N, C-alpha and C positions, 0 to 999 in steps of 0.2 A: 563339568559341573551339571550336565543334563539340562532339562528344560526349567528355566528360572522364571516362568511367567504364571501368574495366578489365574489368568483367564485367557480364553481364546482357543479355538480349534483349528487344525488345518484339515481341509478336504481336498482330496485329489480330483481336480476337475476332469470331466469327460471330454476328450478331444473332439471339437466340432470342426466342420470345414471352415477354413479361415475367414472367408467373406461373412459367413453366418456369424461367427464369434464376434467379429468386429462390429457388424451392423447391430447385433443384439446389445453391445455395450453402448453405442452412439444413440440409440433409440429408447434406451431404458429411462423411463420417466422418474424413477426413484432415485437415480444417481445424480449428484451434483456435478457440474463441470469439472471441478478438480479431480473428483473420483473418477470420471470418465477417461480423463488424460492419463491418470495413474494406471487404470485398467489396460488402456490401449498400449501404453508403453510396456507394461508387463507382458502382454501378449505378443508384441513385437520382439521382446527380448528372447523369446523361445524360438525365433525363426532362424533358419541358416542364413548365411550371407547371400546365396543366390536368391532365397525367398525374399529377403529384404530388398534387395536390388530390383527384383521384378515388381514388388508392390510400390516401391519409391517411384518407378517410372510410371506407374498407373495413377498415382495420387498427387504428383508434384505440381501439376497444372491446375490452377483455381478454376479454369473453364473446362475441366475435363467432362466427358459424357459418361465416364465410368460410374455405374450406380454407387459403388462404395465411395468413390472419390467425391461424388456430388453430395452424398450424405455427410461426409467428413467436413467439407467446406461449409456446407449450409448449417450444420449443428454447432460448430465450434469457432467459425471464423470471426464472430463479434465479441468473443470472450477473452479477457486478459486480466490476470490477477493485479499486476503491477505494471506501471508505465515502462519500467527498466527491464521486464522479463520479455522473452519471446511470446508471441501469440500462441494459443494452444495448438493451432494447425501447424505452426512452425516447429513447436516442440515434437510433434508426432513425425513430421518429416526429417527432423534432426536425427530421431532415433532410428529411422529407416536408412539413412544415408550409408553407403557401402564403406566399410573400414578397410584400411590397407592391412595386407596380409602380415602377421607377426608371428613370432615364435609362440608355441603354446605356453600360456602362463595362467596362473589363478589370479583372482581380483586383487589379492593383497600380497603377492610375492613374486619372485622371479620363477623361471621354469622349475617345475617340480623335480626333486632330486630322485634319481634313479639309482639302481645297484651299479656298483663299478664293474662287475663281471659282464662280458658281452652276452647276449641271448643265445640259447642254444641254436646251432646251425649256422652261425655267422662267422665261423673261423676261430682259430685258436682254441685253447683249453681253458675253460672256465675254472678259475682259481678261487675257491671259497675264501671270503674275507674273514679275518679273525674277529671273534666277538669283542665288542667294546667293553663288555663287562665281565666275560668269562675267558680264562686262558685256555680255551679249548677250540677245536675246529668243529663247526656244527656239521651235521650229516647232510648228505645230498637231498635226502627226503625233506628236511627242514628248510633247505634253500629252495627247493621247488615250491613248497607250501607258502614260504614268504614271498616269493615272486607273485603268486596268485593274490596273496593278500594286498601287496603293493598295488597291483593293477586294479583290484577292486576298490582300494581306498582312493586311488587317484580318480577313478571314474565317479565315485560318490563325492568327492571334493568338487569336481567339474559340474556336478548336478546340484551343488550347494546343500547337500545333506550332510552337514558338518558333524553332527553327533555320531552318525553312523561312520563317517570317514575317520573320526578320532578313535572310535572303538576298534576299527580295523587296522589303523596304523599301530595302535597299542598292542594288539594281538600279534601283528607282524613282528613287532620288536621282541615280544616274548618268545615267538617262534625261532626268530633268527636276528639276534640283537645288532643289527646294523644301524650305524647313526643316521643313515638316510630316513629312517622311520621318525627319528626324533625331529629331523628337519621338516619333514612333511606334516608331522603333528603340529609344530609350531606355525607352519604356514596355514594349517587349518584353523587353528585357534585365532590367528590374526584375521583371517577372512570372515570368521564367525563373530567378530567384534570381541572376543574374550582376550583383551590385550594384556592384562596382568599375567594370565597363564601363558600366553604366547611369549612374553619376555622371559619368563621363567624357562620355557622350553628351549628358547634360543640360547640361554645361558648354559643349560644343560649340553646342548650341542656344541657350544664354543668352549666348553671346558677341556675338550681335546685340543691341544695346541696345534695338531696337524689336521684338523677338520677340513675337509675339501669346501670350496666355496665359502670360506669364512668371511670374506669381505661382503658377500651378498647377504649372509646371515646377520652381520653386525648392522648392515644398512636397515635390513627389515626389523631388526630388534629396536633401532632407533625410532623408526616409524611407529612401532608399537608404543614405545615410551612417550613419544609425542602425542599420540592419541589418548594417553592417560592424563594429559594436562599437568604434568610435573609430579604426579604421584608416584611413589615407589612401589614396585612389585615385590611381594614377599609371600612366602608359602603361608605364613600365619595369616596375612591379610586375605588370601584367597579362601582359606578355611574359615575365617571369621565372617567374610561376606557370605559364605554359604549358611553359616549358623543365623546371621541376621536375616537372610532371605527366608529361611524356614520360620524364624520368629515372626516375621512380617506376614507370611502366608497363613500361619495360625491365627494371628489377630485379625487379618482380613476376613478369614472364613467366620470369625466369632463377631464380626460387625464392629471391631475396635479399630476404626479406620485411621484415626490420627496416630495410634500406636503402630499401626502397620506402616503408615507413611514414614514415620521417624526410623523405623527399622530398615525400610528399603532405601532411604536416604544414607543410612550409615553403610548398608551393603554396597551402595554405589561408590561412596567415597573410598572404600577398601578395595573394589574391584569394579571399575566403571563399564559394566555390561549394559548394552542397549535394553535388554529385557527388563532391568530394574527401572529404567524410565518409563517403560510400559506399565509396570506395577505402580510406580508413583502416580501415573495418570489415573489408574483405577480407583486409587484411594482418594485422589483429589476430586474426582467425579462424585464419589460417594459423599465427600464432605461439602458438596455444594459449591465447588470452585471450578466451574467449567472452563473459564479461560486458562487458568493454570493447568488443568488437565489436558487441554488441547495443545498447549505449549510443550508439555512433557511427550505428548504423542509425536509431535513434530521432532523433538530432539531424538526420540526413538528412531524415527525414519531417516533422520540425518545421519545417525550412527550406523544404521542398517538399511543402505539404500535398496539392497536387494531382497528385502524381507518379502516373504511369500504373501503376507496379509497387507500389503501396501494399499491396495484398493479399499479393503474394509476400514483400515486405520484411517485413511484420507477421508472416507465417508464420515467416520465417527467424529473427526476433528471438525468437519463442517457442521454437523449437528450440535455438537457441544458449543461452538461459537455462536450459531444461530440461536440456540436456547439461552446462552448466557446474555445475548443482547436484550432479550425480552424478561428474563427472571430478575427479581430483586437481589441485590447483593447483600448477604446477611453475615459473611465473614467479617471479622474485626482485626484490629492490629495490622501487622505487616501483611498477613494473608489477605485481609480485606483490601488494603492499599493496592496489592498487586492485581487484585480483580478489577478495581477502579482504574488502574493505570491501563490494563489491557483494553477495557471498554473505551476509555477515553481516546487511546490511540486508534481503535477501530473506527469510532466515530469521526476522528480527525482525518484519517485516510479516506473515509467516505464523504469528506467534505461537509459534514454536519457539525458546523463549527460551534454554534450556540450550545448544542447538546454536549459536545466534547468539553467546552469550558465548564459546564455544570459538573461533568464527570471528574475532571481534574480537581475541581474545588472540593467536591465530596470526598475524593481520594485523599486530599491533604487533611480534611478534618478527621478522617479515619486513621491516617498514618501520616504525620507531618513531615514528609521528606521534601526537600527543596525542588526535586525533580518535577513534582507536580506544578509548582509555580512556573517553572521554565515551560513546560507543556502548555499550561494554561495561556501563557503569554503568546506562545506560537499560535495557539488556536484563536485567539483574539486578533492577532495579526493578520492571519489568513482570512478571518471573517470580516476584515474591514473595520474593527473596533479599535482604531489607532490609539485614542487617548488611553483607553483601558490597557492596551498592550503596552504602552510607554510606561504607565504605572506598574505593571506587573513585572516587567523587566527591571524597573528600579528596585522593586522588593527583592527580586532574585539576587541582583547585584549589590544589594546592601551588605551581603556576606563577602568580605575581601578575598576569601579563598573559595568562592563558588567555582566549580568546574565549568569549563566551556565559557568562561567569561568573555572572551574576545568575541565568540559568536553572538553571545547575548547583546553585547554593546553594539555590534554591527546591526543586528535585528531591531534594537531600539531606535537607533539612527534612521533606519528604514521607516519605522513608524512615525517618527517626527517629521520625516520628509513629506508625509502626506498631510501633515498639519501645517505646512508652510515653515517648517523648522522650529515651531514653538514647542515648548515643554508643557506636557499635560499636568493638570493639577487635580487633586482629588475633589476640591470644591467645584471645579469646572464640570466634572463628570457628574457630580450630584445635581448641579443646577441644570445641566442638559437634560437629565433625567425628569427633573420637575417640569421644566418647559414642554418636554416631550408629552407628558401625561396631561399638561394643561391644554397643549394642542389637540390631543385626542378628544378631551371633553368638548372643546369648542367646535371641532369638526362634527361630532355627533349632535351637537345643538344646531347645526346648520349655519354657524358663524364662520364661513370658510375664509374670509379675509382675515379675521383675528387669528384663526388656526394656523394660517400661512405665516403670519408674523411670528407666532410662537415657535414653529418649526425652524424658521430662519434663525431665531436667536439660539434655539437648542443646537443647531448645526455650527454655528460660531463657537460654542463652548466644547463640542464633541463631534467632529465631522464623521458622522456615520451615514453609510449609503442609504439606510432605511429612511433617514430624515429627507433626503432628496426625493424619495418615492412619495412621502407624505406631502412634501411641498407641491409635487407635481399633481397629486390627487385633489389638493385644494384649488390649484389654478384650473384643473379640469372642471371642477364644480362651478368655478367662477366664469366658465366659458372662454378662458383664455387658452385656446387649443395650442397654439404655437409655443407659447411660454410653458404650457404643461409638458409638451413634447420634449422641449429642451431639458426640463428638470428629470423626466424619465431617462433620457439618454445620459444624463450625468449620474443617475442611479445606476445604470448598467455599466458605465465606465468605471465607477468606484466599487462595484460588486460584480466583478467579472464572472463568478460562479454562481450568480443568482439563480435559484431553482425555478423562478418564474420568467426567466430571461425570455424565452420564445414568446410567451403571452404578452409581455410587456412590449417587445419589438412590434408584434402585430398591432397592439394598441397605439403605438407611436405612429405607425404607417396611417392608421384610421385618423388620428388627430392631425396630421399633416394635411391629408386629403380634406378633412372637415374645415380646417383654418383657411385653406385655399378657397373652398367653396363659399365660406362665409365672407372672406375678404372680397371675392368677386361680387356677391350680392351687394355689399355696402358700397363698394366703388361704383356699381351701376346706379345706385340710389343717389350717390354723390354727383355723378355726371348729370343725371336728370335735374336734381336740385340746382346745380350750377348753371345749366342751360336756361332754367326757369327764372334765374335771378335770385334765387333763394340761397344767398351765399353763406349765411351762418348755419344753415341746415346742411349745405354741401360740406362745410368745414367739419362739422360734427360727423357726418358720414365718412369722410376721409380719415378722420381720427379712428373711427371704428374699424375701418379696413386695416390701418396700420396696426392696430392692436391685435388683429388676427394674423396678419403677416407683415412684419416690420420692413416693408420695402422702402427705400429712401424717397422714391416717387411719390408715395403718399404724403410724405411731409412737405414736399414741394407743392403739391396740389392743395393741401390744407392751408399753406401760407399764402397761396394766390387767392383762395377763397376768403381768408381773413382780410386780405388787402382790399379785395373787391367790396367787402362788408365795411370797409372803413376802419378796421381794428389793426392799425399799423404796428402796434406793439407786438401782437401775437403774430403777425405776419413776419416780422423780423425774427422773433424767437424760432419760428418754425423754419424759415430759410436757413438759419444758423445751425439748427439740428440737422437739416438736409446736408449742409456742407460738412458737418462733423461725421456724418455716416458715409458720405461719398466725396471725400476731399479731392479725388481725381476726376470728378465728373466733368464731361466735355464742356458744360456750361458753367463750371465753377467760378471762373473770373467774371463772367456776365452776372452771376447771381451775387457775387461780392460787390460789384459796382452798384447793383440795384439796392442792396442793403444800405449801402453808404447814401444813396439818393434818398431812401426812406428816412433814415435817421437825420440826414440834413433838413429835410422837409418838416420834420417835427422838432428840430432843435436838439435832438438827443445825441447828435454827433459831438456836441461841445463837451469839454471836459468838466466835470462837476468840482466845485471848490472844496 
């Protein structure tokens, strides 16, 4: 069918020394990391097996002193698209690993069919094969010319020059109608991703009940059919797909991009060529749908992994998605919903949970598909907003036929486990928000104790990690360093992916050190006051030390000071607090007896009526 793309040019690159070529890719500041990987893999694919083996030995060690190897590990070692994928360095090394020797074959077929007659000079008498179409014996000149065309076609196929290979095999068949040309034509069409035409060519080849290698041809035909996703290959479908392509190309050139997209969609349905995916992407980009355009380009590369423009297309996808993250989404209906879904998923993958929630909510308003609710719930759960996640999963599961219902129920149970097994309520979430806003106002007014209480009540209604942070900030302002550190630690435990985690940890360390220093200062003052007989002052200082660092010993000292000051009631209370915090203390029995003595002396050991 010829070139089926409306945009794009192929340029034959000038061959550079290998190291220079790879270093230029690695150090190109205009290329994204995925584009660099694709370019490196494309360059590696052109190497011979000995060249690959030699380069692999140079680069495999991350501590290599080889200049190219050092640049490779330095430039790419910290990059990885997804946790489940190989690192970029590993992808390059995987491409370099020597492959075991196999029989020559093409990317999409078994070994290329050759003529049945032995080549000249290899013994025997070459017997010209009878034409599959004509009941005549071709001339020796035609046979010789056909052999040349067969060799040329095979070489073009190996070089992935599919259109030229097809033309050559077709010319060969016209010159000498041997079915081997049809089989190779089918193989070329398959490798080029032209699966409908490949199926038709295999059917032509298998129409001869005695066709050689029939089992191989049938297997290849089944693979082509599978690649079509259940579509039926017909001659009229192939012809009509060409008509739709031309209609789409004309509309695209005239700036009627939606009409062009519709035509390319129809063309793809009739004949699923990778090039139609590329053209769909061009239309979607013009229509202001960058995420959908990038997805179609990815589909193009998936269907055509050996595409010559892999690097350019990969870079284009990166730019489209980056631009899509910043540009407003103006599409409406299903098209707009798809854009919001793509943006939400990208934000979710980037762990920008609050932004992802907003994107999914906007997507649902644009196109009310329940998938948005499910994804919103997932973003809320990942973001630690457990009560809201519980409610969102409830909304999704209100449909008795909701897909993936078991997964949603399990996730909902996980959200509730973070709330002590309690079920969230809409009124609770609303009240939590009101208390949160009240706490913010009180904090800004410098009323830190009241703000702390508001944040405590808000957390009870909706246990958000951010409320732990706010509680800590209030305690910090009140000078209660150790308690503040504990709330900050709770914030990190409940928000493991907090973007400010490193900063908060550093502040926690500072708070612990400050609390210890303040406790030591208060303890020293208490010791001085106790020694001077100022027991109430000493008790107050010991209490201050305990507030900074809740050591049980401070409670014991406070109790002793109150006892010396003649306040037996407070003395008993603090001795009891000491035992509650240190029940296994060495002097626990002694302290219990002393408590009994104090109570007996005041008459408080008697039972009250």
